[in-house]
Predicted model as a PDB file, atoms N, CA, C, CB and O in Angstrom, pLDDT in the B-factor column:
MODEL        1                                                                  
ATOM      1  N   MET A   1       0.823  -1.202   0.000  1.00 69.00           N  
ATOM      2  CA  MET A   1       0.000   0.000   0.000  1.00 69.00           C  
ATOM      3  C   MET A   1       0.862   1.259   0.000  1.00 69.00           C  
ATOM      4  CB  MET A   1      -0.933   0.002   1.207  1.00 69.00           C  
ATOM      5  O   MET A   1       0.674   2.154  -0.824  1.00 69.00           O  
ATOM      6  N   THR A   2       1.812   1.315   0.938  1.00 82.00           N  
ATOM      7  CA  THR A   2       2.644   2.504   1.010  1.00 82.00           C  
ATOM      8  C   THR A   2       3.610   2.589  -0.166  1.00 82.00           C  
ATOM      9  CB  THR A   2       3.413   2.523   2.315  1.00 82.00           C  
ATOM     10  O   THR A   2       4.005   3.690  -0.551  1.00 82.00           O  
ATOM     11  N   SER A   3       3.997   1.467  -0.740  1.00 87.00           N  
ATOM     12  CA  SER A   3       4.920   1.509  -1.877  1.00 87.00           C  
ATOM     13  C   SER A   3       4.246   2.125  -3.105  1.00 87.00           C  
ATOM     14  CB  SER A   3       5.430   0.094  -2.205  1.00 87.00           C  
ATOM     15  O   SER A   3       4.908   2.774  -3.915  1.00 87.00           O  
ATOM     16  N   LYS A   4       2.921   1.920  -3.246  1.00 89.00           N  
ATOM     17  CA  LYS A   4       2.197   2.529  -4.360  1.00 89.00           C  
ATOM     18  C   LYS A   4       2.138   4.045  -4.201  1.00 89.00           C  
ATOM     19  CB  LYS A   4       0.778   1.949  -4.461  1.00 89.00           C  
ATOM     20  O   LYS A   4       2.280   4.785  -5.174  1.00 89.00           O  
ATOM     21  N   ILE A   5       1.928   4.497  -2.971  1.00 90.00           N  
ATOM     22  CA  ILE A   5       1.875   5.935  -2.705  1.00 90.00           C  
ATOM     23  C   ILE A   5       3.239   6.561  -2.966  1.00 90.00           C  
ATOM     24  CB  ILE A   5       1.422   6.211  -1.251  1.00 90.00           C  
ATOM     25  O   ILE A   5       3.334   7.625  -3.576  1.00 90.00           O  
ATOM     26  N   ILE A   6       4.283   5.903  -2.505  1.00 91.00           N  
ATOM     27  CA  ILE A   6       5.639   6.404  -2.721  1.00 91.00           C  
ATOM     28  C   ILE A   6       5.952   6.454  -4.218  1.00 91.00           C  
ATOM     29  CB  ILE A   6       6.671   5.518  -1.983  1.00 91.00           C  
ATOM     30  O   ILE A   6       6.552   7.413  -4.704  1.00 91.00           O  
ATOM     31  N   LYS A   7       5.543   5.420  -4.933  1.00 93.00           N  
ATOM     32  CA  LYS A   7       5.797   5.363  -6.369  1.00 93.00           C  
ATOM     33  C   LYS A   7       5.056   6.478  -7.095  1.00 93.00           C  
ATOM     34  CB  LYS A   7       5.384   4.000  -6.933  1.00 93.00           C  
ATOM     35  O   LYS A   7       5.624   7.128  -7.972  1.00 93.00           O  
ATOM     36  N   LYS A   8       3.781   6.709  -6.738  1.00 93.00           N  
ATOM     37  CA  LYS A   8       3.008   7.784  -7.360  1.00 93.00           C  
ATOM     38  C   LYS A   8       3.626   9.148  -7.057  1.00 93.00           C  
ATOM     39  CB  LYS A   8       1.552   7.744  -6.875  1.00 93.00           C  
ATOM     40  O   LYS A   8       3.699  10.013  -7.931  1.00 93.00           O  
ATOM     41  N   THR A   9       4.064   9.331  -5.827  1.00 94.00           N  
ATOM     42  CA  THR A   9       4.685  10.593  -5.430  1.00 94.00           C  
ATOM     43  C   THR A   9       5.978  10.824  -6.194  1.00 94.00           C  
ATOM     44  CB  THR A   9       4.955  10.610  -3.924  1.00 94.00           C  
ATOM     45  O   THR A   9       6.240  11.929  -6.668  1.00 94.00           O  
ATOM     46  N   LEU A  10       6.775   9.785  -6.308  1.00 95.00           N  
ATOM     47  CA  LEU A  10       8.042   9.893  -7.024  1.00 95.00           C  
ATOM     48  C   LEU A  10       7.818  10.213  -8.501  1.00 95.00           C  
ATOM     49  CB  LEU A  10       8.843   8.595  -6.882  1.00 95.00           C  
ATOM     50  O   LEU A  10       8.497  11.073  -9.063  1.00 95.00           O  
ATOM     51  N   VAL A  11       6.875   9.528  -9.122  1.00 95.00           N  
ATOM     52  CA  VAL A  11       6.582   9.772 -10.533  1.00 95.00           C  
ATOM     53  C   VAL A  11       6.059  11.183 -10.737  1.00 95.00           C  
ATOM     54  CB  VAL A  11       5.567   8.752 -11.058  1.00 95.00           C  
ATOM     55  O   VAL A  11       6.437  11.850 -11.700  1.00 95.00           O  
ATOM     56  N   SER A  12       5.193  11.647  -9.841  1.00 95.00           N  
ATOM     57  CA  SER A  12       4.657  13.005  -9.982  1.00 95.00           C  
ATOM     58  C   SER A  12       5.749  14.055  -9.763  1.00 95.00           C  
ATOM     59  CB  SER A  12       3.503  13.231  -8.988  1.00 95.00           C  
ATOM     60  O   SER A  12       5.756  15.083 -10.440  1.00 95.00           O  
ATOM     61  N   LEU A  13       6.669  13.810  -8.829  1.00 95.00           N  
ATOM     62  CA  LEU A  13       7.778  14.742  -8.620  1.00 95.00           C  
ATOM     63  C   LEU A  13       8.681  14.807  -9.849  1.00 95.00           C  
ATOM     64  CB  LEU A  13       8.595  14.332  -7.388  1.00 95.00           C  
ATOM     65  O   LEU A  13       9.118  15.887 -10.245  1.00 95.00           O  
ATOM     66  N   ILE A  14       8.957  13.669 -10.442  1.00 96.00           N  
ATOM     67  CA  ILE A  14       9.794  13.638 -11.649  1.00 96.00           C  
ATOM     68  C   ILE A  14       9.097  14.366 -12.792  1.00 96.00           C  
ATOM     69  CB  ILE A  14      10.114  12.178 -12.060  1.00 96.00           C  
ATOM     70  O   ILE A  14       9.732  15.126 -13.524  1.00 96.00           O  
ATOM     71  N   ALA A  15       7.776  14.137 -12.951  1.00 96.00           N  
ATOM     72  CA  ALA A  15       7.029  14.803 -14.015  1.00 96.00           C  
ATOM     73  C   ALA A  15       7.009  16.313 -13.813  1.00 96.00           C  
ATOM     74  CB  ALA A  15       5.599  14.265 -14.078  1.00 96.00           C  
ATOM     75  O   ALA A  15       7.159  17.072 -14.770  1.00 96.00           O  
ATOM     76  N   MET A  16       6.825  16.751 -12.565  1.00 96.00           N  
ATOM     77  CA  MET A  16       6.802  18.191 -12.281  1.00 96.00           C  
ATOM     78  C   MET A  16       8.167  18.818 -12.514  1.00 96.00           C  
ATOM     79  CB  MET A  16       6.351  18.448 -10.840  1.00 96.00           C  
ATOM     80  O   MET A  16       8.250  19.947 -12.998  1.00 96.00           O  
ATOM     81  N   SER A  17       9.233  18.111 -12.180  1.00 96.00           N  
ATOM     82  CA  SER A  17      10.571  18.675 -12.391  1.00 96.00           C  
ATOM     83  C   SER A  17      10.898  18.768 -13.881  1.00 96.00           C  
ATOM     84  CB  SER A  17      11.631  17.826 -11.671  1.00 96.00           C  
ATOM     85  O   SER A  17      11.538  19.727 -14.315  1.00 96.00           O  
ATOM     86  N   ILE A  18      10.468  17.787 -14.660  1.00 94.00           N  
ATOM     87  CA  ILE A  18      10.684  17.847 -16.115  1.00 94.00           C  
ATOM     88  C   ILE A  18       9.884  19.006 -16.710  1.00 94.00           C  
ATOM     89  CB  ILE A  18      10.276  16.503 -16.794  1.00 94.00           C  
ATOM     90  O   ILE A  18      10.383  19.727 -17.574  1.00 94.00           O  
ATOM     91  N   PHE A  19       8.643  19.185 -16.247  1.00 94.00           N  
ATOM     92  CA  PHE A  19       7.810  20.285 -16.715  1.00 94.00           C  
ATOM     93  C   PHE A  19       8.439  21.631 -16.357  1.00 94.00           C  
ATOM     94  CB  PHE A  19       6.400  20.180 -16.115  1.00 94.00           C  
ATOM     95  O   PHE A  19       8.479  22.546 -17.180  1.00 94.00           O  
ATOM     96  N   GLY A  20       8.927  21.742 -15.128  1.00 92.00           N  
ATOM     97  CA  GLY A  20       9.568  22.988 -14.692  1.00 92.00           C  
ATOM     98  C   GLY A  20      10.838  23.278 -15.470  1.00 92.00           C  
ATOM     99  O   GLY A  20      11.097  24.428 -15.823  1.00 92.00           O  
ATOM    100  N   ALA A  21      11.630  22.258 -15.740  1.00 93.00           N  
ATOM    101  CA  ALA A  21      12.856  22.449 -16.517  1.00 93.00           C  
ATOM    102  C   ALA A  21      12.522  22.862 -17.953  1.00 93.00           C  
ATOM    103  CB  ALA A  21      13.706  21.158 -16.514  1.00 93.00           C  
ATOM    104  O   ALA A  21      13.225  23.680 -18.547  1.00 93.00           O  
ATOM    105  N   GLY A  22      11.458  22.299 -18.502  1.00 91.00           N  
ATOM    106  CA  GLY A  22      11.039  22.677 -19.849  1.00 91.00           C  
ATOM    107  C   GLY A  22      10.643  24.141 -19.920  1.00 91.00           C  
ATOM    108  O   GLY A  22      11.017  24.843 -20.859  1.00 91.00           O  
ATOM    109  N   ILE A  23       9.890  24.601 -18.936  1.00 89.00           N  
ATOM    110  CA  ILE A  23       9.499  26.015 -18.894  1.00 89.00           C  
ATOM    111  C   ILE A  23      10.734  26.900 -18.735  1.00 89.00           C  
ATOM    112  CB  ILE A  23       8.500  26.273 -17.736  1.00 89.00           C  
ATOM    113  O   ILE A  23      10.841  27.945 -19.377  1.00 89.00           O  
ATOM    114  N   TYR A  24      11.657  26.482 -17.885  1.00 88.00           N  
ATOM    115  CA  TYR A  24      12.876  27.279 -17.652  1.00 88.00           C  
ATOM    116  C   TYR A  24      13.687  27.440 -18.936  1.00 88.00           C  
ATOM    117  CB  TYR A  24      13.748  26.621 -16.564  1.00 88.00           C  
ATOM    118  O   TYR A  24      14.182  28.530 -19.222  1.00 88.00           O  
ATOM    119  N   PHE A  25      13.823  26.376 -19.700  1.00 87.00           N  
ATOM    120  CA  PHE A  25      14.651  26.435 -20.900  1.00 87.00           C  
ATOM    121  C   PHE A  25      13.943  27.074 -22.090  1.00 87.00           C  
ATOM    122  CB  PHE A  25      15.098  25.052 -21.272  1.00 87.00           C  
ATOM    123  O   PHE A  25      14.609  27.538 -23.015  1.00 87.00           O  
ATOM    124  N   ILE A  26      12.605  27.110 -22.091  1.00 85.00           N  
ATOM    125  CA  ILE A  26      11.901  27.669 -23.247  1.00 85.00           C  
ATOM    126  C   ILE A  26      11.590  29.156 -23.085  1.00 85.00           C  
ATOM    127  CB  ILE A  26      10.614  26.906 -23.482  1.00 85.00           C  
ATOM    128  O   ILE A  26      11.256  29.813 -24.071  1.00 85.00           O  
ATOM    129  N   THR A  27      11.689  29.708 -21.876  1.00 80.00           N  
ATOM    130  CA  THR A  27      11.340  31.121 -21.681  1.00 80.00           C  
ATOM    131  C   THR A  27      12.177  32.092 -22.511  1.00 80.00           C  
ATOM    132  CB  THR A  27      11.483  31.472 -20.235  1.00 80.00           C  
ATOM    133  O   THR A  27      11.610  33.084 -22.969  1.00 80.00           O  
ATOM    134  N   PRO A  28      13.482  31.895 -22.747  1.00 74.00           N  
ATOM    135  CA  PRO A  28      14.191  32.851 -23.601  1.00 74.00           C  
ATOM    136  C   PRO A  28      13.635  32.898 -25.024  1.00 74.00           C  
ATOM    137  CB  PRO A  28      15.662  32.504 -23.646  1.00 74.00           C  
ATOM    138  O   PRO A  28      13.686  33.940 -25.677  1.00 74.00           O  
ATOM    139  N   TYR A  29      13.107  31.775 -25.504  1.00 75.00           N  
ATOM    140  CA  TYR A  29      12.568  31.744 -26.861  1.00 75.00           C  
ATOM    141  C   TYR A  29      11.197  32.402 -26.936  1.00 75.00           C  
ATOM    142  CB  TYR A  29      12.482  30.310 -27.360  1.00 75.00           C  
ATOM    143  O   TYR A  29      10.754  32.767 -28.025  1.00 75.00           O  
ATOM    144  N   LEU A  30      10.518  32.562 -25.812  1.00 73.00           N  
ATOM    145  CA  LEU A  30       9.192  33.176 -25.802  1.00 73.00           C  
ATOM    146  C   LEU A  30       9.257  34.695 -25.773  1.00 73.00           C  
ATOM    147  CB  LEU A  30       8.402  32.680 -24.613  1.00 73.00           C  
ATOM    148  O   LEU A  30       8.272  35.364 -26.083  1.00 73.00           O  
ATOM    149  N   LYS A  31      10.407  35.242 -25.405  1.00 68.00           N  
ATOM    150  CA  LYS A  31      10.546  36.699 -25.377  1.00 68.00           C  
ATOM    151  C   LYS A  31      10.564  37.218 -26.806  1.00 68.00           C  
ATOM    152  CB  LYS A  31      11.837  37.131 -24.616  1.00 68.00           C  
ATOM    153  O   LYS A  31      11.293  36.705 -27.655  1.00 68.00           O  
ATOM    154  N   THR A  32       9.757  38.236 -27.062  1.00 61.00           N  
ATOM    155  CA  THR A  32       9.677  38.772 -28.424  1.00 61.00           C  
ATOM    156  C   THR A  32      10.519  40.026 -28.540  1.00 61.00           C  
ATOM    157  CB  THR A  32       8.218  39.072 -28.813  1.00 61.00           C  
ATOM    158  O   THR A  32      10.669  40.778 -27.577  1.00 61.00           O  
ATOM    159  N   ASN A  33      11.056  40.242 -29.697  1.00 58.00           N  
ATOM    160  CA  ASN A  33      11.821  41.446 -29.977  1.00 58.00           C  
ATOM    161  C   ASN A  33      10.863  42.446 -30.616  1.00 58.00           C  
ATOM    162  CB  ASN A  33      13.060  41.149 -30.909  1.00 58.00           C  
ATOM    163  O   ASN A  33      10.435  42.269 -31.757  1.00 58.00           O  
ATOM    164  N   THR A  34      10.525  43.511 -29.858  1.00 55.00           N  
ATOM    165  CA  THR A  34       9.521  44.446 -30.342  1.00 55.00           C  
ATOM    166  C   THR A  34      10.106  45.485 -31.286  1.00 55.00           C  
ATOM    167  CB  THR A  34       8.856  45.132 -29.181  1.00 55.00           C  
ATOM    168  O   THR A  34       9.370  46.093 -32.063  1.00 55.00           O  
ATOM    169  N   LYS A  35      11.418  45.699 -31.231  1.00 57.00           N  
ATOM    170  CA  LYS A  35      12.044  46.692 -32.114  1.00 57.00           C  
ATOM    171  C   LYS A  35      12.462  46.025 -33.419  1.00 57.00           C  
ATOM    172  CB  LYS A  35      13.272  47.355 -31.425  1.00 57.00           C  
ATOM    173  O   LYS A  35      12.965  44.902 -33.405  1.00 57.00           O  
ATOM    174  N   PRO A  36      12.261  46.701 -34.543  1.00 58.00           N  
ATOM    175  CA  PRO A  36      12.789  46.165 -35.805  1.00 58.00           C  
ATOM    176  C   PRO A  36      14.309  46.076 -35.759  1.00 58.00           C  
ATOM    177  CB  PRO A  36      12.347  47.040 -36.994  1.00 58.00           C  
ATOM    178  O   PRO A  36      14.956  46.793 -34.995  1.00 58.00           O  
ATOM    179  N   LYS A  37      14.874  45.197 -36.576  1.00 61.00           N  
ATOM    180  CA  LYS A  37      16.324  44.963 -36.526  1.00 61.00           C  
ATOM    181  C   LYS A  37      17.136  46.157 -37.022  1.00 61.00           C  
ATOM    182  CB  LYS A  37      16.675  43.743 -37.347  1.00 61.00           C  
ATOM    183  O   LYS A  37      18.304  46.286 -36.656  1.00 61.00           O  
ATOM    184  N   ASN A  38      16.551  47.040 -37.850  1.00 59.00           N  
ATOM    185  CA  ASN A  38      17.322  48.170 -38.356  1.00 59.00           C  
ATOM    186  C   ASN A  38      17.289  49.358 -37.402  1.00 59.00           C  
ATOM    187  CB  ASN A  38      16.799  48.588 -39.715  1.00 59.00           C  
ATOM    188  O   ASN A  38      17.781  50.432 -37.749  1.00 59.00           O  
ATOM    189  N   TRP A  39      16.719  49.192 -36.206  1.00 56.00           N  
ATOM    190  CA  TRP A  39      16.709  50.264 -35.216  1.00 56.00           C  
ATOM    191  C   TRP A  39      17.869  50.058 -34.255  1.00 56.00           C  
ATOM    192  CB  TRP A  39      15.358  50.309 -34.449  1.00 56.00           C  
ATOM    193  O   TRP A  39      18.125  48.938 -33.812  1.00 56.00           O  
ATOM    194  N   SER A  40      18.568  51.133 -33.936  1.00 58.00           N  
ATOM    195  CA  SER A  40      19.617  51.050 -32.916  1.00 58.00           C  
ATOM    196  C   SER A  40      19.317  52.102 -31.859  1.00 58.00           C  
ATOM    197  CB  SER A  40      21.053  51.258 -33.536  1.00 58.00           C  
ATOM    198  O   SER A  40      19.205  53.287 -32.176  1.00 58.00           O  
ATOM    199  N   GLY A  41      19.188  51.691 -30.636  1.00 61.00           N  
ATOM    200  CA  GLY A  41      18.891  52.619 -29.551  1.00 61.00           C  
ATOM    201  C   GLY A  41      17.463  53.138 -29.583  1.00 61.00           C  
ATOM    202  O   GLY A  41      17.179  54.177 -28.987  1.00 61.00           O  
ATOM    203  N   GLY A  42      16.560  52.448 -30.259  1.00 58.00           N  
ATOM    204  CA  GLY A  42      15.160  52.835 -30.243  1.00 58.00           C  
ATOM    205  C   GLY A  42      14.739  53.794 -31.331  1.00 58.00           C  
ATOM    206  O   GLY A  42      13.570  54.179 -31.373  1.00 58.00           O  
ATOM    207  N   SER A  43      15.632  54.197 -32.210  1.00 61.00           N  
ATOM    208  CA  SER A  43      15.239  55.114 -33.291  1.00 61.00           C  
ATOM    209  C   SER A  43      15.685  54.542 -34.632  1.00 61.00           C  
ATOM    210  CB  SER A  43      15.850  56.532 -33.073  1.00 61.00           C  
ATOM    211  O   SER A  43      16.665  53.800 -34.691  1.00 61.00           O  
ATOM    212  N   PRO A  44      14.973  54.881 -35.713  1.00 64.00           N  
ATOM    213  CA  PRO A  44      15.345  54.343 -37.023  1.00 64.00           C  
ATOM    214  C   PRO A  44      16.740  54.813 -37.457  1.00 64.00           C  
ATOM    215  CB  PRO A  44      14.306  54.754 -38.072  1.00 64.00           C  
ATOM    216  O   PRO A  44      17.135  55.942 -37.163  1.00 64.00           O  
ATOM    217  N   THR A  45      17.455  53.979 -38.130  1.00 65.00           N  
ATOM    218  CA  THR A  45      18.775  54.359 -38.628  1.00 65.00           C  
ATOM    219  C   THR A  45      18.637  55.126 -39.945  1.00 65.00           C  
ATOM    220  CB  THR A  45      19.669  53.107 -38.820  1.00 65.00           C  
ATOM    221  O   THR A  45      17.568  55.145 -40.555  1.00 65.00           O  
ATOM    222  N   TYR A  46      19.699  55.737 -40.359  1.00 73.00           N  
ATOM    223  CA  TYR A  46      19.711  56.532 -41.586  1.00 73.00           C  
ATOM    224  C   TYR A  46      19.563  55.625 -42.804  1.00 73.00           C  
ATOM    225  CB  TYR A  46      21.010  57.359 -41.686  1.00 73.00           C  
ATOM    226  O   TYR A  46      20.243  54.606 -42.920  1.00 73.00           O  
ATOM    227  N   VAL A  47      18.673  56.007 -43.699  1.00 71.00           N  
ATOM    228  CA  VAL A  47      18.489  55.279 -44.952  1.00 71.00           C  
ATOM    229  C   VAL A  47      18.870  56.233 -46.081  1.00 71.00           C  
ATOM    230  CB  VAL A  47      17.004  54.749 -45.113  1.00 71.00           C  
ATOM    231  O   VAL A  47      18.275  57.305 -46.195  1.00 71.00           O  
ATOM    232  N   PRO A  48      19.842  55.876 -46.917  1.00 76.00           N  
ATOM    233  CA  PRO A  48      20.276  56.777 -47.987  1.00 76.00           C  
ATOM    234  C   PRO A  48      19.159  57.015 -49.007  1.00 76.00           C  
ATOM    235  CB  PRO A  48      21.512  56.206 -48.691  1.00 76.00           C  
ATOM    236  O   PRO A  48      18.287  56.169 -49.204  1.00 76.00           O  
ATOM    237  N   ALA A  49      19.205  58.187 -49.649  1.00 75.00           N  
ATOM    238  CA  ALA A  49      18.177  58.573 -50.611  1.00 75.00           C  
ATOM    239  C   ALA A  49      18.132  57.600 -51.785  1.00 75.00           C  
ATOM    240  CB  ALA A  49      18.427  59.998 -51.116  1.00 75.00           C  
ATOM    241  O   ALA A  49      17.060  57.319 -52.321  1.00 75.00           O  
ATOM    242  N   ARG A  50      19.297  57.083 -52.185  1.00 75.00           N  
ATOM    243  CA  ARG A  50      19.343  56.147 -53.308  1.00 75.00           C  
ATOM    244  C   ARG A  50      18.514  54.894 -53.025  1.00 75.00           C  
ATOM    245  CB  ARG A  50      20.792  55.757 -53.614  1.00 75.00           C  
ATOM    246  O   ARG A  50      17.814  54.382 -53.899  1.00 75.00           O  
ATOM    247  N   LEU A  51      18.610  54.411 -51.781  1.00 72.00           N  
ATOM    248  CA  LEU A  51      17.847  53.227 -51.397  1.00 72.00           C  
ATOM    249  C   LEU A  51      16.356  53.548 -51.335  1.00 72.00           C  
ATOM    250  CB  LEU A  51      18.334  52.686 -50.041  1.00 72.00           C  
ATOM    251  O   LEU A  51      15.525  52.731 -51.732  1.00 72.00           O  
ATOM    252  N   LYS A  52      16.018  54.745 -50.833  1.00 71.00           N  
ATOM    253  CA  LYS A  52      14.609  55.146 -50.784  1.00 71.00           C  
ATOM    254  C   LYS A  52      14.026  55.202 -52.192  1.00 71.00           C  
ATOM    255  CB  LYS A  52      14.454  56.515 -50.085  1.00 71.00           C  
ATOM    256  O   LYS A  52      12.906  54.746 -52.423  1.00 71.00           O  
ATOM    257  N   ASN A  53      14.792  55.766 -53.141  1.00 71.00           N  
ATOM    258  CA  ASN A  53      14.315  55.857 -54.520  1.00 71.00           C  
ATOM    259  C   ASN A  53      14.113  54.458 -55.113  1.00 71.00           C  
ATOM    260  CB  ASN A  53      15.308  56.669 -55.383  1.00 71.00           C  
ATOM    261  O   ASN A  53      13.143  54.215 -55.831  1.00 71.00           O  
ATOM    262  N   THR A  54      15.018  53.561 -54.812  1.00 70.00           N  
ATOM    263  CA  THR A  54      14.901  52.194 -55.327  1.00 70.00           C  
ATOM    264  C   THR A  54      13.649  51.530 -54.773  1.00 70.00           C  
ATOM    265  CB  THR A  54      16.152  51.363 -54.967  1.00 70.00           C  
ATOM    266  O   THR A  54      12.911  50.876 -55.511  1.00 70.00           O  
ATOM    267  N   MET A  55      13.409  51.696 -53.478  1.00 66.00           N  
ATOM    268  CA  MET A  55      12.240  51.088 -52.864  1.00 66.00           C  
ATOM    269  C   MET A  55      10.948  51.696 -53.416  1.00 66.00           C  
ATOM    270  CB  MET A  55      12.297  51.253 -51.346  1.00 66.00           C  
ATOM    271  O   MET A  55       9.971  50.982 -53.640  1.00 66.00           O  
ATOM    272  N   ASN A  56      10.945  53.022 -53.636  1.00 66.00           N  
ATOM    273  CA  ASN A  56       9.760  53.660 -54.233  1.00 66.00           C  
ATOM    274  C   ASN A  56       9.531  53.131 -55.635  1.00 66.00           C  
ATOM    275  CB  ASN A  56       9.916  55.198 -54.264  1.00 66.00           C  
ATOM    276  O   ASN A  56       8.384  52.930 -56.035  1.00 66.00           O  
ATOM    277  N   GLY A  57      10.591  52.901 -56.389  1.00 66.00           N  
ATOM    278  CA  GLY A  57      10.463  52.357 -57.733  1.00 66.00           C  
ATOM    279  C   GLY A  57       9.900  50.946 -57.719  1.00 66.00           C  
ATOM    280  O   GLY A  57       9.148  50.564 -58.616  1.00 66.00           O  
ATOM    281  N   MET A  58      10.262  50.174 -56.706  1.00 67.00           N  
ATOM    282  CA  MET A  58       9.732  48.808 -56.619  1.00 67.00           C  
ATOM    283  C   MET A  58       8.239  48.815 -56.319  1.00 67.00           C  
ATOM    284  CB  MET A  58      10.478  48.012 -55.540  1.00 67.00           C  
ATOM    285  O   MET A  58       7.498  47.957 -56.799  1.00 67.00           O  
ATOM    286  N   LYS A  59       7.796  49.799 -55.515  1.00 66.00           N  
ATOM    287  CA  LYS A  59       6.370  49.899 -55.206  1.00 66.00           C  
ATOM    288  C   LYS A  59       5.566  50.277 -56.447  1.00 66.00           C  
ATOM    289  CB  LYS A  59       6.135  50.925 -54.093  1.00 66.00           C  
ATOM    290  O   LYS A  59       4.469  49.765 -56.670  1.00 66.00           O  
ATOM    291  N   LYS A  60       6.128  51.184 -57.253  1.00 65.00           N  
ATOM    292  CA  LYS A  60       5.419  51.675 -58.437  1.00 65.00           C  
ATOM    293  C   LYS A  60       5.578  50.745 -59.639  1.00 65.00           C  
ATOM    294  CB  LYS A  60       5.915  53.064 -58.799  1.00 65.00           C  
ATOM    295  O   LYS A  60       4.861  50.883 -60.629  1.00 65.00           O  
ATOM    296  N   GLY A  61       6.494  49.821 -59.556  1.00 61.00           N  
ATOM    297  CA  GLY A  61       6.741  48.925 -60.678  1.00 61.00           C  
ATOM    298  C   GLY A  61       7.667  49.531 -61.719  1.00 61.00           C  
ATOM    299  O   GLY A  61       7.610  49.156 -62.890  1.00 61.00           O  
ATOM    300  N   PHE A  62       8.513  50.458 -61.312  1.00 54.00           N  
ATOM    301  CA  PHE A  62       9.457  51.172 -62.168  1.00 54.00           C  
ATOM    302  C   PHE A  62       8.674  51.811 -63.294  1.00 54.00           C  
ATOM    303  CB  PHE A  62      10.566  50.222 -62.723  1.00 54.00           C  
ATOM    304  O   PHE A  62       9.256  52.473 -64.153  1.00 54.00           O  
TER     305      PHE A  62                                                      
ENDMDL                                                                          
END                                                                             
């Protein structure tokens, strides 16, 4: 009788520790990067006029 209780307790402890370790290791991947990659220090970086003209041409279809 007591061996079944001990076994259930042990299995539940192992399952909870695996679950906790999974949460611990996956939390860095759940953090989202809210800033676009071309921003440095929270503000947009300089985009040269030549690149802006090229992008405008792509929108219009040249």
